[in-house]
TIMI-989663 format. One line per 10 residues: number of its first residue (from 1); their letters; for each residue x, y, z of C-alpha. Coordinates in nm, 3 decimals. Layout:
BEGIN
NUM> a> X,Y,Z  ...
//
This chain:
BEGIN
1> mkghrmadmv> 4.000,0.386,-0.969  3.607,0.311,-1.083  3.560,0.191,-1.435  3.339,0.500,-1.509  3.591,0.768,-1.323  3.825,0.613,-1.544  3.654,0.639,-1.866  3.566,1.008,-1.766  3.937,1.106,-1.736  4.026,0.831,-2.083
11> rrfqrqgtrg> 3.732,1.085,-2.272  3.864,1.432,-2.174  4.231,1.334,-2.256  4.102,1.211,-2.624  3.912,1.559,-2.678  4.277,1.723,-2.575  4.430,1.469,-2.818  4.158,1.590,-3.091  4.233,1.962,-3.037  4.591,1.827,-3.069
21> cqraprlral> 4.555,1.692,-3.428  4.454,1.972,-3.526  4.747,2.166,-3.466  5.031,1.951,-3.458  5.206,1.736,-3.742  5.027,1.445,-3.837  5.258,1.199,-3.704  5.220,1.327,-3.309  4.831,1.337,-3.384  4.818,0.935,-3.444
31> rlcalgaalw> 5.078,0.911,-3.165  4.811,1.072,-2.933  4.511,0.903,-3.037  4.681,0.599,-3.035  4.772,0.642,-2.647  4.401,0.765,-2.559  4.298,0.442,-2.752  4.510,0.208,-2.557  4.431,0.434,-2.230  4.048,0.364,-2.296
41> agaiataqta> 4.107,-0.067,-2.379  4.310,-0.042,-2.062  4.058,0.111,-1.886  3.787,-0.175,-1.991  4.009,-0.415,-1.960  4.043,-0.354,-1.555  3.674,-0.288,-1.501  3.637,-0.630,-1.606  3.874,-0.854,-1.454  4.002,-0.686,-1.130
51> papersgvel> 3.736,-0.727,-0.872  3.681,-0.409,-0.650  3.947,-0.390,-0.337  3.607,-0.422,-0.069  3.488,-0.689,-0.216  3.800,-0.953,-0.229  3.780,-1.246,-0.013  3.421,-1.218,0.017  3.213,-1.602,-0.020  2.926,-1.624,0.005
61> ppfdvldsdg> 2.692,-1.972,0.084  2.407,-2.018,-0.192  2.092,-1.864,-0.228  1.899,-2.191,-0.173  2.094,-2.288,0.157  2.008,-1.920,0.332  1.640,-2.015,0.183  1.657,-2.342,0.326  1.418,-2.238,0.617  1.185,-2.097,0.423
71> dgqlarpewq> 1.276,-1.698,0.515  1.431,-1.606,0.160  1.500,-1.240,0.324  1.775,-1.373,0.506  1.975,-1.419,0.202  1.922,-1.050,0.117  2.173,-0.819,0.356  2.457,-1.088,0.269  2.362,-1.019,-0.114  2.350,-0.663,-0.009
81> kviaepfddy> 2.690,-0.625,0.072  2.829,-0.757,-0.285  2.556,-0.669,-0.535  2.378,-0.336,-0.466  2.578,-0.069,-0.540  2.399,0.246,-0.634  2.528,0.554,-0.806  2.673,0.760,-0.482  2.911,0.904,-0.698  2.581,1.092,-0.887
91> dadnsggida> 2.325,1.350,-0.796  1.966,1.273,-0.818  1.967,1.527,-1.143  2.229,1.315,-1.277  2.445,1.658,-1.295  2.754,1.397,-1.268  2.696,1.357,-1.635  2.706,0.996,-1.663  2.602,0.861,-2.016  2.558,0.571,-2.178
101> aeyevyverk> 2.908,0.434,-2.235  2.982,0.427,-1.893  2.686,0.302,-1.764  2.774,0.001,-1.975  3.084,-0.027,-1.830  2.994,0.018,-1.503  2.728,-0.304,-1.557  2.973,-0.526,-1.701  3.232,-0.449,-1.445  2.964,-0.532,-1.171
111> rqtvqslsap> 2.858,-0.857,-1.393  3.205,-0.963,-1.418  3.245,-0.866,-0.983  2.939,-1.098,-0.972  3.047,-1.367,-1.178  3.375,-1.426,-0.987  3.153,-1.505,-0.638  2.985,-1.853,-0.597  2.656,-1.714,-0.772  2.347,-1.845,-0.637
121> sdlplelqai> 2.102,-2.067,-0.823  1.788,-1.868,-0.747  1.891,-1.510,-0.800  2.021,-1.524,-1.208  2.310,-1.283,-1.342  2.080,-1.084,-1.541  1.874,-0.975,-1.240  2.133,-0.750,-1.139  2.201,-0.547,-1.473  1.825,-0.492,-1.405
131> edeahyefkr> 1.824,-0.400,-1.040  2.101,-0.140,-1.117  1.929,0.016,-1.385  1.601,0.012,-1.193  1.818,0.212,-0.936  1.961,0.419,-1.174  1.649,0.540,-1.331  1.505,0.614,-0.996  1.773,0.800,-0.926  1.702,0.999,-1.202
141> khydkaaklf> 1.351,1.057,-1.124  1.233,0.872,-1.452  0.987,0.677,-1.190  0.775,0.524,-1.436  1.060,0.340,-1.610  1.169,0.258,-1.290  0.841,0.093,-1.166  0.844,-0.175,-1.497  1.227,-0.271,-1.408  1.128,-0.289,-1.021
151> kmlaekvpal> 0.820,-0.465,-1.106  0.959,-0.682,-1.340  1.203,-0.829,-1.051  0.939,-0.882,-0.797  0.773,-1.164,-1.049  1.073,-1.301,-1.079  1.237,-1.277,-0.733  0.923,-1.318,-0.511  1.049,-1.379,-0.173  1.280,-1.036,-0.174
161> pefrfrlaec> 1.035,-0.782,-0.087  1.265,-0.479,-0.107  1.151,-0.513,-0.507  0.778,-0.473,-0.416  0.867,-0.247,-0.218  1.054,0.012,-0.417  0.760,-0.057,-0.694  0.519,0.101,-0.449  0.763,0.430,-0.399  0.825,0.469,-0.772
171> yfrmgqvaka> 0.407,0.443,-0.763  0.367,0.652,-0.498  0.604,0.912,-0.669  0.434,0.937,-0.987  0.107,0.990,-0.754  -0.074,0.647,-0.833  -0.192,0.605,-0.495  -0.436,0.329,-0.564  -0.185,0.137,-0.719  0.063,0.220,-0.467
181> revyeavrrk> -0.146,0.103,-0.186  -0.213,-0.218,-0.389  0.131,-0.312,-0.353  0.236,-0.229,-0.036  -0.080,-0.387,0.115  0.067,-0.724,-0.070  0.384,-0.704,0.125  0.240,-0.656,0.421  0.044,-0.935,0.390  0.370,-1.106,0.358
191> epdnvvvlia> 0.568,-0.920,0.640  0.310,-0.809,0.850  0.548,-0.665,1.109  0.745,-0.454,0.812  0.764,-0.134,1.015  0.910,0.042,0.702  0.572,-0.074,0.497  0.382,0.034,0.809  0.561,0.382,0.798  0.500,0.417,0.420
201> marleakaas> 0.139,0.319,0.393  0.063,0.562,0.679  0.260,0.833,0.481  0.021,0.696,0.143  -0.257,0.743,0.312  -0.205,1.097,0.461  -0.110,1.216,0.093  -0.443,1.075,-0.001  -0.640,1.262,0.277  -0.498,1.603,0.184
211> girepdkkaa> -0.638,1.577,-0.198  -1.014,1.477,-0.069  -1.246,1.733,0.057  -1.490,1.511,0.173  -1.520,1.502,0.559  -1.580,1.156,0.645  -1.354,1.050,0.347  -1.072,1.236,0.447  -1.105,1.085,0.845  -1.138,0.753,0.696
221> lldkaranll> -0.801,0.795,0.542  -0.619,0.960,0.794  -0.758,0.724,1.041  -0.571,0.441,0.834  -0.279,0.625,0.838  -0.327,0.709,1.263  -0.327,0.340,1.277  -0.019,0.239,1.036  0.154,0.487,1.250  0.054,0.326,1.642
231> saarlgansl> 0.135,-0.025,1.487  0.482,0.024,1.392  0.521,0.203,1.709  0.403,-0.091,1.871  0.661,-0.299,1.678  0.964,-0.057,1.744  1.008,0.165,1.466  1.024,0.576,1.611  0.695,0.700,1.471  0.714,1.018,1.587
241> kavrnhpela> 1.055,1.063,1.378  0.843,0.975,1.109  0.603,1.233,1.177  0.859,1.449,1.200  1.059,1.396,0.880  0.800,1.325,0.644  0.609,1.607,0.505  0.326,1.377,0.417  0.251,1.322,0.813  0.269,1.698,0.902
251> vfkddvqllv> -0.116,1.682,0.951  -0.012,1.481,1.270  0.211,1.746,1.423  -0.090,1.891,1.609  -0.240,1.560,1.713  -0.133,1.555,2.064  -0.322,1.250,2.166  -0.160,1.015,1.884  0.216,1.233,1.961  0.159,1.114,2.286
261> elakawqqfe> 0.093,0.711,2.203  0.360,0.740,1.982  0.588,0.816,2.247  0.494,0.538,2.482  0.501,0.270,2.237  0.822,0.395,2.161  0.972,0.375,2.503  0.893,0.060,2.550  1.163,-0.054,2.359  1.543,-0.074,2.350
271> ipatirdpfi> 1.654,-0.130,2.009  1.988,-0.139,1.900  1.992,0.080,1.561  2.210,-0.258,1.373  1.871,-0.439,1.414  1.665,-0.245,1.244  1.675,-0.383,0.862  1.320,-0.331,0.759  1.322,-0.641,0.552  1.398,-0.917,0.800
281> npiprkdsvt> 1.148,-1.006,1.007  1.238,-0.882,1.415  1.193,-1.241,1.513  1.520,-1.424,1.388  1.554,-1.777,1.305  1.583,-2.076,1.626  1.908,-2.082,1.611  1.999,-1.707,1.669  1.836,-1.664,1.976  1.919,-1.815,2.307
291> astsseseav> 1.678,-2.050,2.516  1.484,-1.846,2.778  1.490,-2.161,3.008  1.879,-2.068,3.078  1.978,-1.797,3.299  2.048,-1.481,3.026  2.407,-1.439,3.032  2.642,-1.194,2.885  2.693,-1.398,2.576  2.325,-1.313,2.471
301> qpadrwnler> 2.362,-1.042,2.238  2.088,-0.693,2.243  1.920,-0.785,1.967  1.805,-1.141,2.108  1.712,-0.986,2.449  1.521,-0.746,2.261  1.336,-1.031,2.088  1.296,-1.221,2.377  1.142,-0.999,2.575  0.881,-0.847,2.282
311> qrkmaarlke> 0.774,-1.223,2.259  0.739,-1.232,2.662  0.526,-0.898,2.630  0.316,-1.025,2.359  0.223,-1.350,2.580  0.132,-1.153,2.876  -0.082,-0.939,2.577  -0.259,-1.223,2.478  -0.301,-1.379,2.841  -0.468,-1.033,2.878
321> lvaqlreaia> -0.676,-1.035,2.591  -0.820,-1.405,2.690  -0.912,-1.298,2.980  -1.103,-0.982,2.847  -1.279,-1.222,2.596  -1.448,-1.431,2.863  -1.574,-1.177,3.017  -1.709,-1.028,2.699  -1.857,-1.366,2.634  -2.035,-1.395,2.951
331> aedfqkvaql> -2.172,-1.074,2.894  -2.294,-1.165,2.556  -2.124,-0.811,2.416  -2.095,-0.917,2.100  -1.901,-0.591,1.971  -1.660,-0.592,2.220  -1.592,-0.998,2.118  -1.520,-0.842,1.786  -1.277,-0.617,1.903  -1.087,-0.894,2.126
341> wseieeilry> -1.101,-1.135,1.888  -0.959,-0.933,1.580  -0.660,-0.828,1.808  -0.640,-1.229,1.932  -0.586,-1.329,1.580  -0.330,-1.074,1.539  -0.120,-1.196,1.792  -0.172,-1.569,1.726  -0.022,-1.484,1.347  0.302,-1.492,1.502
351> essitdaesa> 0.303,-1.776,1.671  0.511,-2.010,1.409  0.771,-1.750,1.488  0.776,-1.809,1.852  1.145,-1.924,1.958  1.096,-1.884,2.380  1.018,-2.168,2.512  0.833,-2.022,2.771  0.623,-1.816,2.616  0.534,-2.095,2.359
361> vvirrlkeev> 0.385,-2.285,2.641  0.170,-2.002,2.730  0.012,-1.903,2.423  -0.016,-2.234,2.270  -0.268,-2.300,2.606  -0.459,-1.951,2.523  -0.508,-2.097,2.159  -0.624,-2.402,2.317  -0.885,-2.175,2.537  -0.945,-1.992,2.236
371> kanesvvqsl> -1.040,-2.240,1.985  -1.256,-2.409,2.278  -1.488,-2.124,2.279  -1.396,-2.062,1.895  -1.817,-2.173,1.769  -1.959,-1.937,2.094  -1.741,-1.660,1.950  -1.832,-1.699,1.588  -2.209,-1.667,1.676  -2.150,-1.348,1.846
381> llsayyatge> -1.907,-1.253,1.559  -2.188,-1.302,1.351  -2.427,-1.090,1.561  -2.197,-0.805,1.545  -2.137,-0.829,1.207  -2.479,-0.779,1.142  -2.589,-0.529,1.343  -2.333,-0.361,1.210  -2.462,-0.372,0.861  -2.768,-0.322,0.972
391> rllsdmqeal> -2.706,0.010,1.149  -2.525,0.089,0.759  -2.817,0.008,0.626  -3.055,0.232,0.838  -2.801,0.531,0.809  -2.820,0.505,0.400  -3.220,0.516,0.448  -3.179,0.856,0.624  -2.934,0.956,0.389  -3.172,0.858,0.091
401> daqdyrrlfe> -3.458,1.015,0.259  -3.282,1.340,0.341  -3.143,1.334,-0.030  -2.777,1.366,0.121  -2.694,1.142,-0.161  -2.302,1.211,-0.142  -2.354,1.014,0.198  -2.570,0.748,0.063  -2.269,0.684,-0.170  -2.000,0.660,0.109
411> lwdklndhae> -2.208,0.409,0.311  -2.253,0.198,0.057  -1.838,0.179,0.033  -1.899,0.145,0.391  -2.112,-0.119,0.373  -1.922,-0.334,0.042  -1.628,-0.300,0.307  -1.791,-0.461,0.560  -1.913,-0.743,0.364  -1.626,-0.811,0.269
421> lmtktgneif> -1.432,-0.834,0.608  -1.723,-1.093,0.706  -1.684,-1.330,0.322  -1.289,-1.322,0.414  -1.359,-1.494,0.759  -1.426,-1.841,0.525  -1.720,-1.926,0.721  -2.069,-1.994,0.471  -2.312,-1.805,0.730  -2.117,-1.508,0.717
431> aekarellar> -2.088,-1.504,0.349  -2.485,-1.562,0.325  -2.535,-1.245,0.542  -2.268,-1.055,0.377  -2.461,-1.084,0.040  -2.792,-1.060,0.261  -2.687,-0.695,0.358  -2.561,-0.586,0.015  -2.857,-0.719,-0.188  -3.077,-0.487,0.056
441> gkqleqkgri> -2.766,-0.225,0.032  -2.786,-0.240,-0.339  -3.161,-0.125,-0.381  -3.089,0.209,-0.184  -2.766,0.274,-0.341  -2.964,0.296,-0.695  -3.285,0.434,-0.603  -3.028,0.742,-0.467  -2.819,0.724,-0.814  -3.173,0.774,-0.995
451> leeisrfgir> -3.283,1.022,-0.710  -2.978,1.166,-0.804  -2.956,1.206,-1.176  -3.369,1.335,-1.152  -3.202,1.629,-0.923  -3.037,1.728,-1.219  -3.286,1.792,-1.486  -3.409,2.130,-1.541  -3.819,2.088,-1.569  -4.025,2.360,-1.612
461> itatvvgggv> -4.414,2.362,-1.640  -4.546,2.620,-1.727  -4.891,2.530,-1.835  -5.204,2.183,-1.775  -5.495,2.153,-1.985  -5.702,1.891,-1.819  -6.060,1.794,-1.886  -6.275,1.682,-2.205  -6.051,1.377,-2.260  -5.754,1.658,-2.327
471> akaivnnrvl> -5.416,1.641,-2.120  -5.176,1.849,-2.206  -4.873,1.993,-2.041  -4.614,2.255,-2.115  -4.309,2.145,-2.056  -3.940,2.326,-2.091  -4.167,2.498,-2.366  -4.288,2.225,-2.562  -4.661,2.063,-2.530  -4.654,1.733,-2.428
481> segdavydih> -4.905,1.460,-2.375  -4.885,1.151,-2.149  -4.634,0.879,-2.247  -4.468,1.184,-2.456  -4.078,1.169,-2.395  -3.920,1.489,-2.238  -3.687,1.716,-2.356  -3.469,2.004,-2.196  -3.414,2.360,-2.219  -3.232,2.310,-2.502
491> gnpiphlrvr> -3.445,2.022,-2.765  -3.215,1.760,-2.682  -3.429,1.461,-2.532  -3.372,1.326,-2.200  -3.325,0.924,-2.258  -3.554,0.730,-2.018  -3.760,1.046,-1.906  -4.151,1.024,-2.008  -4.424,1.174,-1.861  -4.667,0.948,-1.675
501> kierrrvrfe> -4.978,1.129,-1.634  -5.076,1.503,-1.625  -5.294,1.615,-1.346  -5.442,1.992,-1.283  -5.148,2.165,-1.100  -4.863,1.851,-1.136  -4.702,1.630,-1.395  -4.587,1.280,-1.295  -4.281,1.125,-1.476  -4.116,0.808,-1.471
511> ykglefsrel> -3.755,0.785,-1.505  -3.614,0.413,-1.496  -3.890,0.260,-1.377  -3.919,0.523,-1.072  -4.239,0.792,-1.057  -4.151,1.126,-0.916  -4.396,1.440,-0.942  -4.322,1.808,-1.025  -4.565,2.122,-0.986  -4.717,2.391,-1.155
521> qhgna> -4.481,2.679,-1.118  -4.744,2.909,-1.319  -5.116,2.974,-1.351  -5.325,2.707,-1.502  -5.396,2.771,-1.868
//
């Protein structure tokens, strides 16, 4: 019997014993209380010393041995069997009535169980209690407390991405979209083919889009969500199921084109349910894959066959992309080159994980060809990046001329993202061009900010007097001369706004170094 169930039974017996103390003679009361105390002590002793039946005989290799090949995630499924025991017996709203005493008994029992095993040197025992408490707070929907604990675990055990994933989920449920996105992206940089993170990021972007009214921003977030769903589907995730099950993704239920693409991607995989561990790289370690040079026998596991097939498809796709890259270079189609180069780099990131000999040879040869054309590609990419930046600047100027300040600022954000992309290439020429684009865009953005502020000013000119050495104007019911500060209709001075020049039927103003004019609204005095 589990410790917390025994504790609950003992407490009920003690309550009965206490009531008995009020009715029975003193000797009987003492006996009942003593029996209750003995049962309580026995429950704690049993919890501390007796290992759980399902864990008897479990022996695990040290964590540093499992992590010897650099993939610390492979240790996680083995340890998950021992140290991960969520509060399955309690409802999300804690209706089971767990209290501090029961929880302490539970944690102590678990600590004793873990100590009876060979403890890994890289996973301190005290982290087990912290993990339990984090899951406990998460189940109780105390996401702020759970987030602090998962963040602590993520910092102490960076090799396990699950803690970062749980941290992001806490932020997501608290509505802190920016923080959740930052953590998810950190996990994705380390685990680019983690399908659970891709689905989670799709949910995140779709939820963020639901609270935005601006069409362009909303569309941009939904495009990111759509791209994550497609990426997950191409890696073997059932993104169609995610669209059906997650309310945040319901926005895509009528997107027929997307649903068709997801269905096609899903049909390419025959994935046994047993291998979809989201925290393990879909490509297994080299010692678990049968070499492709030998004939595939019945001894090859379904997971191995799937991974071999996946690697071969990856090599075939790279071959197709390199052929298209040759054509694009010959045609000097820099936009096409930029698109192909991005896809090629994405595939080449997995080169070190390729275990199929035939696929490895193909990818190595294609990589050499790509490297030989790198200088030409870089030149065309620079043209592509710069052309995109010039187009964004042109669109910003059009928005400024049309006084469409909202669109102007959205384009400025896109230009910043584009410049960051250029800088991340690591090429100093790209970085220099990015700085040049940003400098020109900053001028337009600053001018737009000032003009937007000016558009909010309530300036009413009711009279002007010009001639005979006199230049006066009535602005917002106040007589002003050239050089005077301007006041609003409530009599408060407007910072940085002054009268520049008074003319016969209009007044020129200066605000933060920018001049503008307003016409006389009534007849001249």
